[in-house]
Residue, then its C-alpha position, 0 to 999 in steps of 0.5 A: m220446327a223444334p220448339g224453342l228455336e227462334r227465326g233470325a233476320d237472315d231466315i236462319w233458325f237459332a237455338p237459345q244457346q251456342a257452344p264450340v265444336s271441334y272444327p277450325d274457324h277457317g274450315h267453312a271458308g276454305c271449303l266454300q272456296v273449292e266446293d263448287r269446282s271440286f271433284w271430291f265434293r262432287h263425287r261424294n254427293r253423287c255417291l250419296a244420291n246413288v245410295m239413297r236411291h237404294f236405301a231411301p230416307q222416309g221423309a226429310l233428312l236432317d243434315i247434321g253439321g251440314g256446313n255450307g250446305y253443299v250436300a243439302k243442296g245437292l241431295t235436295e236437287a236429287g229429290f231428297p229434301c233436307v233440313l240443314l243443322e249447322p252450329g257455325i254461323g259462317g256455314a249457316l249463312a253460306a247455306r242460306a245463300r246457296g238456297v238451302d231452307p230451312v237452316i238451323c244454327a245449333r248443335l244437335e243437342d241444343m236444337g230441342a228435337a223430341d225423341s223419335s221425331i226425326d225421319a232420317a239423319g246424315m252426318f257427312d264427314v262429321l262423326e270424326h270431329i266428335e270426341d264422344e263418338a258413342g254419345a253422338l250416335q246414341q243421341v241420333h239413335r234416340l231422335l230417329r223414328p223407328g225405321g229411320r236411317l242414318y247416312l254417314t261418311v268419314p275419312a278412312y284409315n288411321f295410317l293416312h292420318s296427317a297434319e290435315d287431320v290435326a288441323a281439321g279437328h279429327f279425333r279418328r279415322y275409320t275402316v268399314g269394320s271399325l265404323r260397323h263396330a261403332v254403329t252396331n254398338n250404339g243401337f243401329r243395324l248396318e245396311y250398307a257400307t263401302y269405301l270411296f275414292a279408291l285412287l287417292p290413298p297413295g297420293v294422300l300417303l305420299f303428299r300428306t301423311l309422310p310429310s307430316l310424319l317427317g315434320l315437313r307439313k304442319p297443322s297450321e299450314e293446313e287450310l284445305p288448299a284448292s290444288e288438292f281438291v280441284r284438278e285440271g288436264f290429264s289428272a282430271r281426266i284420269l280421276d273422272r274415269v275412275l270416279d265415274a266407275e265408282a259411282r256406277r258400281i255404287s249405283a248398281g248396289g256394289t261396293i268399293p274395296f278401299g279408298t280414303s273415305c267410308l260411306a255407310v247406311c244404318i237403320k234404327d230397328 
């Protein structure tokens, strides 16, 4: 554990100072209500594990901005041990309740890690929340060991921007090309990149983006409603088939040509 961290009564490690982040107060609570029942969170975890079997971390993965610990728990169960780093106390407490250990409640810049001391890092739907994209990537690059990998997921396509992005504190959305540009400009080599959720762009455009453009959907109303993350009946069966095909393609080393998320693996040479 990094020097300067202090262990609290809840078995959570704390940095001496805390600072605000671009994430809404209700965000972790909203995710916690749906994560365990959500096709979206389940599929993202499965694809991450599949990719890591091809591009394995060389040691424990630091899950930066790991929220409620859903990813860290899933990856640990898949054989990839994780250390969760989460600046929000609500997310950190939820992660410990899930059994994630260790959990550090701090921002990356406050945890006190030495340069070239981290084996691998993950930022799973985190980079879009950071205004200084280059600064964040350069910091992770500095902390990673040579040959260390950074795993990223981010929301895709600026044309899908909606009131949800505003409410969630997103500064941008990405394409595989723009993500490649961001990481290579900040010291990484891109090893692999794909889109995820190929079936979802029409629905996001129709039910989120267009209503937002027309003023029918306001940021204050966006609290990750469970109906958008949990499906039952016929729609669930269709989603399961499409997502199963995506996961199998990624497991075989292939890529998906479009979708509502990007997934990338980068390496520090």
